[in-house]
C-alpha positions in Angstrom: 131.4 128.8 -22.7 134.5 129.1 -19.9 133.7 132.1 -18.4 131.0 135.7 -18.6 132.1 138.6 -17.2 128.7 140.8 -17.2 130.2 144.7 -16.9 128.0 146.7 -15.1 128.6 150.5 -15.0 125.9 151.0 -11.9 125.8 151.8 -8.2 125.2 148.3 -6.2 123.4 147.9 -5.0 120.8 149.9 -5.9 116.9 150.8 -4.9 116.5 150.2 -8.8 114.9 147.4 -10.9 118.2 146.9 -12.8 120.0 146.1 -9.8 117.6 143.3 -9.4 117.9 141.8 -13.0 121.8 141.8 -13.5 121.8 140.3 -10.0 119.1 137.5 -10.5 120.7 137.0 -14.3 124.1 136.3 -12.6 122.7 134.2 -10.4 120.9 132.2 -13.2 124.5 131.8 -15.5 125.7 130.2 -12.6 122.8 127.9 -12.6 123.8 127.0 -16.3 127.6 125.5 -15.4 129.0 129.1 -16.2 131.4 130.7 -14.5 130.0 134.3 -13.9 131.7 137.1 -12.8 130.0 141.0 -12.0 132.2 144.0 -12.6 130.7 146.8 -11.3 132.5 150.5 -10.6 133.3 151.5 -6.7 130.8 153.9 -6.1 128.5 155.2 -2.8 125.4 154.1 -2.2 123.2 154.3 1.3 122.2 150.8 1.1 124.9 149.3 3.5 123.2 146.0 3.2 125.6 142.9 1.9 124.3 142.9 -1.8 123.8 139.0 -2.1 121.1 139.6 0.9 120.0 142.6 -0.2 119.0 141.0 -3.5 118.0 137.2 -1.9 120.3 136.0 -4.7 122.8 132.9 -3.7 126.4 133.5 -3.7 127.2 131.3 -7.1 129.5 133.9 -8.4 131.8 136.7 -7.8 131.8 140.2 -7.7 134.3 142.8 -8.4 134.2 145.9 -7.3 137.0 148.7 -10.1 138.0 152.2 -9.0 136.7 155.2 -10.8 136.2 159.0 -10.7 132.0 158.1 -8.7 131.2 161.7 -10.4 127.8 161.1 -11.7 126.5 163.4 -9.0 127.6 166.3 -10.8 126.2 165.7 -14.3 126.0 164.8 -17.6 129.6 165.6 -17.4 130.1 163.5 -14.2 128.7 160.5 -15.7 131.1 160.3 -18.2 134.2 160.7 -16.1 132.7 158.2 -14.0 132.1 156.1 -17.4 135.5 156.7 -19.0 137.3 155.5 -15.5 135.4 152.3 -15.0 136.4 151.8 -18.8 139.7 152.4 -17.8 139.7 149.9 -15.2 138.0 147.7 -16.7 140.6 147.5 -19.7 143.4 146.2 -17.1 141.1 144.0 -15.6 140.3 141.7 -18.5 142.6 142.8 -21.8 143.9 139.4 -21.1 141.0 137.3 -19.7 139.0 135.0 -22.4 135.3 134.5 -22.4 132.1 136.0 -22.8 131.7 140.0 -22.1 128.0 140.4 -21.4 126.7 144.3 -20.7 124.0 146.2 -20.8 125.9 149.6 -21.5 126.1 151.0 -25.5 129.5 152.5 -24.6 131.2 149.5 -22.6 129.8 147.4 -25.7 131.2 149.5 -28.0 134.5 149.4 -26.0 135.0 145.6 -25.3 134.4 145.4 -29.4 136.7 147.1 -30.1 140.0 145.8 -27.8 138.1 142.2 -29.8 136.4 140.9 -27.0 133.3 138.2 -27.4 130.7 140.9 -26.9 126.9 140.8 -26.2 124.8 143.7 -25.6 121.4 143.4 -23.4 119.1 146.2 -25.0 116.7 147.6 -22.8 115.7 151.4 -24.0 115.0 152.8 -27.6 118.3 155.4 -27.7 119.2 154.8 -31.3 122.1 157.3 -30.6 125.6 156.8 -31.8 127.4 154.5 -29.8 124.5 152.2 -30.5 124.4 152.5 -33.9 128.0 152.1 -34.2 127.9 148.5 -31.6 125.4 147.1 -34.3 127.5 148.0 -37.3 130.7 146.1 -35.2 128.2 142.8 -35.3 127.7 142.8 -31.7 125.0 140.5 -31.2 122.0 141.9 -29.4 119.6 140.5 -26.3 116.1 142.9 -26.2 114.2 142.9 -23.7 111.3 142.9 -26.0 109.6 142.8 -29.9 109.9 146.5 -30.1 113.4 146.2 -29.9 114.0 143.8 -32.1 112.0 145.9 -34.9 114.4 149.1 -33.9 117.1 147.3 -33.8 116.5 145.0 -37.5 119.7 145.5 -38.9 121.5 143.7 -36.3 124.1 141.1 -37.4 121.9 138.7 -34.5 119.6 139.1 -32.6 117.3 137.2 -29.6 114.2 138.7 -28.2 114.1 137.7 -24.3 111.9 139.3 -21.9 112.5 139.9 -18.3 111.4 137.4 -16.0 110.6 136.5 -12.4 111.6 133.8 -9.7 108.1 132.5 -9.1 109.1 130.9 -5.5 109.6 133.9 -3.9 106.5 135.3 -5.5 104.2 132.7 -4.5 104.1 133.0 -1.1 102.7 130.3 1.0 100.2 132.5 3.5 97.1 133.9 3.2 96.3 137.4 2.4 94.7 138.6 5.7 98.4 137.1 6.9 99.9 139.6 4.4 98.0 142.8 5.3 98.3 142.4 8.9 102.1 141.9 9.1 102.1 145.2 6.7 99.7 147.1 9.1 97.1 147.5 6.1 93.2 147.3 6.5 91.7 144.1 5.9 88.1 145.7 5.3 88.9 147.0 1.8 89.3 146.1 -1.3 92.6 146.7 -2.1 94.4 147.7 -5.8 97.7 148.0 -6.4 100.7 149.5 -8.4 104.4 148.8 -7.1 107.5 150.1 -8.6 108.9 153.4 -9.8 106.7 157.0 -10.6 108.1 157.8 -13.7 105.5 159.9 -16.2 105.9 156.5 -18.5 104.4 154.5 -16.0 101.0 156.2 -15.8 100.8 156.3 -12.1 98.9 159.6 -12.3 96.2 157.7 -14.6 95.7 155.4 -10.9 95.6 157.7 -9.0 93.2 159.7 -11.2 91.1 156.4 -11.9 90.6 156.3 -8.1 88.5 158.9 -7.6 86.0 157.2 -9.0 86.1 154.4 -6.8 83.4 153.6 -4.0 85.1 154.0 -0.2 85.3 150.1 0.2 88.1 150.4 -2.9 91.5 151.2 -1.5 94.2 152.7 -4.0 97.5 151.7 -2.6 101.2 152.7 -4.2 103.7 150.9 -3.7 107.5 153.0 -4.4 111.4 153.0 -3.0 110.3 149.5 -0.7 113.4 146.8 -0.7 112.8 144.3 -3.0 112.6 141.5 -0.6 109.6 143.2 0.7 107.5 143.3 -2.7 106.1 139.4 -2.6 104.3 140.6 0.0 102.8 143.0 -0.5 101.4 141.9 -3.8 99.9 139.3 -1.2 97.8 142.1 0.6 96.2 142.9 -2.9 93.4 142.3 -4.6 94.1 143.2 -7.9 97.3 144.7 -9.5 98.0 147.4 -11.7 100.2 148.2 -14.5 99.0 151.3 -16.0 101.8 152.2 -18.5 101.6 155.3 -20.9 100.8 154.9 -24.6 102.6 158.2 -24.6 106.3 157.5 -24.2 107.4 154.6 -26.3 109.3 152.9 -23.7 106.4 152.3 -22.0 104.1 151.8 -25.1 106.5 149.6 -27.2 109.9 149.0 -25.6 109.7 147.9 -21.9 109.4 144.3 -20.4 108.5 145.2 -16.7 109.5 143.1 -14.3 106.8 143.8 -12.1 104.8 142.0 -14.9 106.1 138.6 -13.9 105.9 139.7 -10.8 102.6 140.2 -10.6 101.7 136.8 -12.7 104.0 134.7 -10.4 101.9 136.1 -7.4 98.5 134.7 -8.7 96.2 138.5 -8.7 93.9 139.5 -11.5 96.1 141.5 -13.3 94.6 144.8 -14.8 97.0 146.4 -17.5 96.6 149.4 -20.1 96.7 147.8 -23.5 99.8 148.4 -24.4 102.2 146.0 -27.6 104.7 145.8 -24.6 101.6 143.8 -22.3 100.2 142.3 -25.1 103.6 140.4 -26.1 103.2 139.1 -22.7 99.3 138.7 -21.6 96.4 138.1 -23.5 92.2 138.8 -23.0 92.4 135.4 -20.6 94.9 136.1 -18.4 94.3 139.9 -17.9 92.4 142.7 -18.4 93.2 145.4 -20.6 92.2 149.1 -20.4 92.7 152.3 -22.5 96.2 153.7 -21.7 95.9 156.9 -20.1 92.3 156.7 -19.3 91.3 157.0 -15.8 87.4 156.3 -16.8 88.6 153.4 -18.9 90.5 151.9 -15.6 88.3 153.0 -13.3 85.6 150.7 -15.7 87.9 147.9 -16.0 88.3 147.8 -12.0 84.8 148.0 -11.4 84.4 144.6 -13.5 87.3 142.6 -11.4 85.5 143.0 -8.6 81.3 142.5 -9.9 83.0 139.1 -11.7 85.3 137.7 -8.7 85.5 134.3 -10.8 86.7 135.6 -14.2 89.4 137.5 -12.5 90.5 134.2 -10.2 90.5 132.3 -14.0 92.2 135.2 -15.5 94.8 135.5 -12.4 95.2 131.6 -12.5 95.8 131.3 -16.4 98.6 134.5 -15.8 100.5 132.2 -12.7 100.6 129.2 -15.1 102.0 131.4 -18.0 105.0 133.4 -15.0 106.8 129.6 -14.8 107.9 129.8 -18.8 109.4 133.1 -17.6 111.8 132.4 -15.0 115.3 134.1 -14.6 116.9 130.2 -15.4 115.3 129.9 -18.4 116.2 133.1 -19.6 119.8 132.4 -18.5 119.7 129.4 -20.9 117.7 130.9 -23.6 120.9 133.4 -23.9 123.6 131.3 -23.6 122.2 129.2 -26.2 122.4 132.2 -28.3 126.0 133.0 -27.6 127.6 129.8 -28.2 
């Protein structure tokens, strides 16, 4: 492979998880000996920190920012104006270039394929809209992050399931739980049950909040959201138990997602409690995590109590999940995808 162009119509840097995933994959593709260029729109951002420092990635790939009408804040019409102006700039930037053109955007995948570029679409959402169907019909190879998405796009010409991943070294901190709590100003005399990530309804955070009402005063529920990516490993180190309460009422969280936080939890070496949904079962089993009935606060509260009642079993599950995390690194994911593309 001569060169890989990662075309991403997103604001970079962003506090959202897709920014982390894209930057980590560009770094990992480069580790495989591929020349990588990340192409993004020039959009305003409240994050002023250098993008490579913000995401803690190596400067082993280039990033090109292309002008566009940054009107996303004006709603759906503004988004499409931004997308069209960015697509036009991408066209002139790459029209005479060879290589593989990789994107998470079905609109961009369709545009790239229409002009004869070797395109790969990485699928993250379960929306089978007109553009998604067009991309499949055009024979574009798909990389899906879950088996559920592969099943949804089973008619694709060529398809690979490649779940998300983690930078194991960054999340396996060589400090104690007590040291982490001291750095963060968290109580050292409480058992801490923690969730990290966004607060969308499908994430099931309300179930966690409701479950926490049934715990004693010695257990504290901490929800970490909106923090810089580089701080998350320290928060995970400070926890006693990590919770992934995905709702089963939304097909994304039930079937299609591959939460990066799950792999980060695994790498941290802490006991994991997750809702019993296919997207979680795809990665972990009962020897590696505790499962509770989705959207059931009483079930979650009961499982949390079980974790603290048998510390030895909890540690055994945590260690098994930590070992499995080594199978889900960004470098291994990039290697798998490059083999699929070639």
